[in-house]
C-alpha positions in Angstrom: -6.3 36.6 -98.5 -8.9 39.5 -98.8 -10.8 40.1 -102.0 -10.3 43.3 -104.2 -13.6 44.5 -102.8 -12.6 44.0 -99.2 -9.2 45.7 -99.7 -10.9 48.8 -101.5 -13.4 49.1 -98.7 -10.7 49.0 -96.0 -8.6 51.6 -97.9 -11.6 53.9 -98.4 -12.4 53.7 -94.7 -8.8 54.7 -93.9 -9.0 57.5 -96.5 -12.1 59.0 -95.0 -10.6 58.8 -91.5 -7.6 60.7 -92.8 -9.8 63.2 -94.6 -8.5 62.2 -98.0 -10.3 61.5 -101.3 -11.7 58.0 -101.6 -11.5 58.4 -105.4 -7.7 58.6 -105.2 -7.7 55.3 -103.4 -9.3 53.7 -106.4 -6.9 55.2 -108.8 -4.0 53.7 -106.7 -5.8 50.2 -106.7 -6.4 50.2 -110.4 -2.7 51.1 -111.0 -1.2 48.5 -108.7 -3.5 45.8 -109.9 -3.0 46.8 -113.6 -6.7 46.6 -114.2 -9.2 48.7 -116.0 -12.3 49.9 -114.1 -14.4 47.3 -115.7 -11.9 44.5 -115.2 -11.7 45.4 -111.4 -15.5 45.2 -111.2 -15.5 41.7 -112.7 -12.8 40.6 -110.3 -14.3 42.2 -107.1 -14.8 39.1 -105.2 -11.6 37.5 -106.3 -8.7 37.2 -103.8 -6.1 40.0 -104.4 -2.6 38.5 -104.8 -0.5 39.2 -101.8 2.3 41.1 -103.7 -0.3 43.5 -105.2 -1.9 43.9 -101.8 1.5 44.8 -100.2 2.4 47.3 -103.0 -1.0 49.0 -102.8 -0.9 49.5 -99.1 2.6 50.7 -99.2 1.6 53.4 -101.9 -1.6 54.1 -99.8 0.5 55.0 -96.7 2.5 57.5 -98.9 -0.8 59.2 -99.7 -2.5 59.0 -96.3 0.5 59.5 -94.0 3.2 61.1 -96.0 0.7 63.5 -97.9 2.2 62.6 -101.2 -0.2 63.2 -104.4 -1.5 60.0 -106.0 -0.3 61.2 -109.3 3.3 61.5 -108.1 3.1 58.1 -106.6 2.0 56.4 -109.8 4.2 58.7 -111.8 1.7 59.8 -114.4 -1.7 61.5 -115.1 -4.0 61.6 -118.2 -4.4 65.0 -119.6 -6.8 65.3 -122.8 -6.6 61.7 -123.2 -2.7 61.7 -123.3 -0.6 60.1 -120.7 1.9 62.7 -119.1 4.7 61.8 -116.7 4.6 63.9 -113.5 7.4 64.8 -111.1 7.7 67.2 -108.1 9.6 69.6 -110.5 6.3 70.9 -112.2 2.7 71.3 -111.5 0.6 68.2 -111.7 -1.8 68.8 -114.8 -5.3 69.5 -113.7 -8.5 68.3 -115.4 -9.9 71.8 -115.4 -7.0 73.0 -117.5 -8.2 70.7 -120.3 -11.0 73.3 -121.0 -8.3 75.9 -121.8 -7.0 73.6 -124.5 -10.4 72.8 -125.9 -11.4 76.4 -126.0 -8.1 77.5 -127.5 -8.7 75.0 -130.4 -12.2 76.2 -131.0 -11.0 79.9 -131.2 -8.2 78.9 -133.3 -10.8 77.4 -135.8 -12.9 80.5 -135.7 -10.2 83.2 -135.8 -7.4 81.6 -137.8 -9.4 79.6 -140.4 -7.4 76.5 -140.2 -4.1 78.2 -141.3 -0.6 77.4 -140.0 0.1 79.3 -136.9 3.0 79.9 -134.5 2.1 79.1 -130.9 3.9 79.7 -127.6 3.0 78.2 -124.2 4.7 80.4 -121.6 5.6 78.7 -118.3 5.0 75.2 -119.7 5.8 73.1 -116.7 5.1 69.5 -117.6 4.4 70.6 -121.1 0.7 69.6 -121.1 -0.6 72.7 -123.0 2.0 72.8 -125.6 2.2 69.1 -126.3 -1.6 68.7 -126.4 -2.1 71.5 -128.9 0.7 70.1 -131.1 -1.0 66.7 -130.9 -4.5 67.9 -131.6 -3.7 70.5 -134.3 -0.9 69.7 -136.9 -1.0 73.2 -138.2 0.2 74.7 -135.0 4.0 75.1 -134.8 4.4 75.1 -131.0 7.2 76.6 -128.8 7.3 76.3 -125.0 9.2 78.2 -122.4 10.0 77.7 -118.7 12.4 79.4 -116.2 12.9 75.9 -114.5 15.5 73.7 -116.3 14.1 70.7 -114.5 10.5 71.4 -115.6 11.7 71.7 -119.2 13.4 68.3 -118.9 10.2 66.8 -117.8 8.3 68.5 -120.6 10.8 67.3 -123.1 10.4 63.7 -121.8 6.7 64.0 -122.3 7.0 65.3 -125.8 9.3 62.5 -126.7 7.0 59.9 -125.2 4.1 61.3 -127.1 6.0 61.7 -130.3 5.5 65.3 -131.0 7.7 68.2 -131.9 7.8 71.2 -129.6 10.5 73.8 -129.4 11.5 74.1 -125.8 13.3 77.3 -124.6 14.8 77.8 -121.1 14.1 81.4 -119.9 11.9 83.8 -117.9 8.5 84.4 -119.4 8.8 86.3 -122.7 12.6 86.9 -122.6 13.7 83.9 -124.6 11.1 84.7 -127.3 12.4 88.1 -128.3 13.1 88.2 -132.0 10.4 85.7 -132.9 6.7 86.4 -133.6 3.6 84.4 -132.7 0.0 84.1 -133.6 -1.1 82.6 -130.2 0.2 82.8 -126.7 -1.3 80.4 -124.2 -0.4 80.3 -120.5 -1.4 79.1 -117.3 1.0 81.0 -115.1 1.4 81.0 -111.3 -1.6 82.8 -109.9 -1.9 82.2 -106.2 -1.5 85.3 -104.0 1.4 85.1 -101.5 -0.9 85.7 -98.7 -3.4 82.9 -99.7 -3.4 79.5 -97.8 -2.6 76.6 -99.9 -3.7 72.9 -99.4 -0.7 71.1 -97.8 -1.0 68.4 -100.4 -0.1 71.0 -103.0 2.1 73.2 -100.9 4.3 70.4 -99.7 4.7 68.6 -103.1 4.6 71.1 -106.0 7.1 73.7 -106.8 6.4 77.1 -105.3 7.7 78.9 -108.3 4.9 77.5 -110.3 2.2 78.4 -107.7 2.6 81.8 -106.4 2.0 85.0 -108.6 2.9 87.9 -106.3 0.9 89.8 -103.8 -2.3 89.7 -105.7 -1.5 86.8 -108.0 -1.3 88.8 -111.1 2.4 89.5 -111.5 2.9 87.1 -114.4 -0.3 88.3 -116.2 1.0 91.9 -116.1 4.4 90.8 -117.4 3.1 88.6 -120.2 0.4 91.1 -121.6 2.8 94.0 -121.3 5.8 92.1 -123.0 3.6 90.3 -125.4 3.7 93.4 -127.7 7.3 92.5 -128.6 6.4 89.0 -129.8 3.0 89.0 -131.2 2.0 89.3 -134.9 -0.6 92.0 -135.9 -3.5 89.5 -135.6 -3.0 87.4 -132.5 -4.7 85.8 -129.6 -3.8 85.4 -126.0 -5.3 82.5 -124.0 -5.1 82.5 -120.1 -6.1 80.3 -117.3 -6.5 82.3 -114.1 -8.1 82.4 -110.7 -11.9 82.6 -110.7 -12.0 86.0 -109.0 -9.5 87.9 -111.3 -11.7 88.4 -114.4 -12.1 92.1 -114.2 -8.4 92.7 -113.4 -7.3 90.8 -116.4 -9.8 92.6 -118.6 -8.3 95.9 -117.4 -4.8 94.8 -118.0 -5.8 93.7 -121.6 -7.5 96.9 -122.4 -4.6 99.0 -120.9 -2.1 97.4 -123.4 -4.5 96.7 -126.2 -7.4 99.2 -126.1 -9.1 97.8 -129.3 -8.8 94.2 -128.4 -11.8 91.9 -127.9 -11.7 90.3 -124.6 -13.8 87.3 -123.5 -14.0 85.3 -120.3 -15.5 81.8 -120.2 -16.6 79.9 -117.3 -15.4 76.4 -116.5 -17.5 73.3 -115.7 -17.9 74.6 -112.2 -19.4 77.7 -113.5 -16.4 79.9 -112.4 -14.7 82.6 -114.5 -11.5 80.7 -115.2 -10.3 81.5 -118.8 -9.8 84.8 -120.5 -9.0 85.3 -124.3 -7.7 88.4 -125.8 -8.1 88.9 -129.6 -5.8 91.4 -131.1 -6.2 93.1 -134.6 -9.2 91.2 -135.8 
């Protein structure tokens, strides 16, 4: 039987030939071998048990030949250190979105002085934003909405697994929130323009309703900012993730509806304009 090292080398070669990510191959191997990275290194020259090898190569074929995301194959992804179940009913949480959570928590400390606040995550998908905020800051009472019932079911599963209280509401954008008032809106809405080409790995496996944001990718930002007036408290914050090239448009939208607001855009770790924060009434 081949060693772990030999199996990994073979699999990475296959991945490169298929123009796939070799790092994804390592995730699969770690998952099916039930080893931590340090443990795998120590067992590199050991023979891989046949049943593990078979399960690994079966999963590898789903990734290389069927174009299925590794996260959906193994059924979960880590986001902000928490384990989130993933399905094809919601977007796979991305590492980059962790920065939106981190900066929202920083601005919460700065602008709300550690007081209890009402927070809503609009278009929650897997629930990663809402659940992580509720886990990280007990003073946040978190609500989350989504138009997709199947996405909300997944988000509820994740909340239950992580033992956190989030109020989930089914409905389109701001509509299910009318009559309630919030200190913070956070959202990573669909923002890909309809005319933009999308990687087949994403297009074929993730819900289109969670990907596309109209002709220019800004439909949901327009709706959230416009309708937010009906649900925000006098002093409030809106936190968005968005496409790297939409900073100016989102600033203009914010100023159109909140002329006195402070608006900041932060760069992500790739030095791209990816997060915009709107501070109202401060």
